[in-house]
C-alpha positions as CSV (number, residue, x, y, z in Angstrom):
1,M,67.3,19.0,-6.4
2,A,65.0,20.9,-3.9
3,D,63.4,22.6,-6.9
4,R,62.8,19.3,-8.6
5,M,61.2,17.9,-5.4
6,A,58.9,20.9,-5.0
7,R,57.8,20.6,-8.7
8,H,57.1,16.9,-8.2
9,D,55.0,17.6,-5.0
10,A,53.0,20.3,-6.9
11,Q,52.4,17.9,-9.8
12,S,51.4,15.2,-7.4
13,R,48.9,17.5,-5.6
14,D,47.5,18.6,-9.0
15,S,47.1,15.0,-10.2
16,T,45.5,14.0,-6.9
17,L,43.1,17.0,-7.1
18,R,42.3,16.1,-10.8
19,L,41.6,12.5,-9.8
20,A,39.3,13.5,-6.9
21,L,37.4,15.9,-9.2
22,D,37.0,13.2,-11.8
23,V,35.7,10.8,-9.1
24,V,33.2,13.4,-8.0
25,R,32.1,14.0,-11.6
26,Q,31.7,10.3,-12.3
27,A,29.8,9.7,-9.1
28,S,27.4,12.6,-9.9
29,D,26.8,11.2,-13.4
30,L,26.2,7.8,-11.9
31,A,23.7,9.2,-9.3
32,V,21.8,11.0,-12.1
33,K,21.6,7.8,-14.1
34,E,20.5,5.8,-11.1
35,F,17.7,8.3,-10.3
36,G,16.6,8.2,-13.9
37,L,16.3,4.4,-13.7
38,L,14.5,4.6,-10.3
39,K,12.0,7.1,-11.8
40,A,11.4,4.8,-14.8
41,E,10.9,1.8,-12.6
42,V,8.5,3.6,-10.2
43,D,6.5,4.9,-13.1
44,R,6.2,1.3,-14.5
45,I,5.2,-0.1,-11.1
46,A,2.7,2.7,-10.6
47,G,1.1,2.0,-14.0
48,T,0.8,-1.7,-13.2
49,V,-0.7,-1.0,-9.8
50,A,-3.2,1.5,-11.4
51,A,-4.3,-1.0,-14.0
52,L,-4.8,-3.7,-11.4
53,C,-6.7,-1.4,-9.1
54,A,-8.9,-0.3,-12.0
55,S,-9.7,-3.9,-13.0
56,F,-10.2,-5.2,-9.5
57,G,-12.1,-2.1,-8.5
58,G,-14.5,-2.5,-11.4
59,A,-15.0,-6.2,-10.5
60,A,-15.6,-5.3,-6.8
61,F,-18.1,-2.6,-7.8
62,A,-20.0,-5.0,-10.0
63,A,-20.0,-7.6,-7.2
64,C,-21.3,-5.1,-4.7
65,C,-24.1,-4.0,-7.1
66,G,-25.0,-7.6,-7.8
67,G,-25.1,-8.4,-4.0
68,F,-27.3,-5.4,-3.4
69,L,-29.7,-6.4,-6.1
70,L,-29.8,-9.9,-4.7
71,L,-30.6,-8.6,-1.3
72,V,-33.4,-6.3,-2.7
73,A,-34.8,-9.3,-4.6
74,A,-34.7,-11.5,-1.5
75,A,-36.5,-8.8,0.6
76,K,-39.2,-8.3,-2.1
77,A,-39.7,-12.1,-2.3
78,L,-40.0,-12.4,1.5
79,A,-42.3,-9.4,1.5
80,W,-44.6,-11.1,-1.1
81,L,-44.5,-14.4,0.9
82,T,-45.2,-12.8,4.3
83,G,-47.5,-10.0,3.0
84,S,-45.5,-7.3,4.8
85,E,-42.5,-5.5,3.4
86,A,-41.1,-4.6,6.9
87,V,-41.1,-8.3,7.9
88,G,-39.3,-9.3,4.7
89,A,-36.7,-6.6,5.2
90,C,-36.2,-7.7,8.8
91,L,-35.8,-11.3,7.7
92,V,-33.2,-10.3,5.1
93,A,-31.3,-8.0,7.5
94,A,-31.3,-10.5,10.5
95,P,-28.2,-12.5,9.5
96,F,-26.2,-9.4,8.8
97,V,-27.2,-7.9,12.2
98,L,-26.2,-11.2,13.9
99,A,-22.9,-11.2,12.0
100,A,-22.2,-7.6,13.0
101,C,-22.9,-8.3,16.7
102,G,-20.6,-11.4,16.6
103,L,-17.8,-9.5,14.9
104,G,-18.2,-6.6,17.4
105,A,-18.1,-9.1,20.4
106,W,-15.0,-10.8,18.9
107,G,-13.3,-7.4,18.3
108,L,-14.1,-6.2,21.8
109,G,-12.6,-9.4,23.2
110,K,-9.4,-8.9,21.2
111,V,-9.1,-5.3,22.4
112,R,-9.6,-6.3,26.0
113,S,-7.0,-9.1,25.7
114,V,-4.4,-6.7,24.3
115,G,-4.9,-4.4,27.4
116,Q,-4.4,-7.3,29.8
117,R,-1.1,-8.6,28.4
118,R,1.9,-8.4,30.5
119,P,5.4,-7.4,29.2
120,L,7.8,-10.2,28.5
121,G,10.1,-9.5,31.4
122,Q,7.4,-9.9,34.1
């Protein structure tokens, strides 16, 4: 009887060990498959983002070039009207200088207001 119980305990330990090894093997296979799916998904997303950046980047570049040509044409037209290229360039640049000064003052005010805030508990 004791011999039979010892054999049963040994078989039980062996089957438990076999089940644990099978679980580890299946979990490893599942993890490999999950990482494969993750890589495929990331590659697809990266391709989509690259295509969007390429198309929008090209459009932004064309818009910047068009804006620059428009500014040059406005400066040349004002230079022809005023008779001085320097005056024409200053007239074209003045709104941009004012906008930059305004944005700088606004940003400085925001930075100063962040430094003056008190913590919530006080």
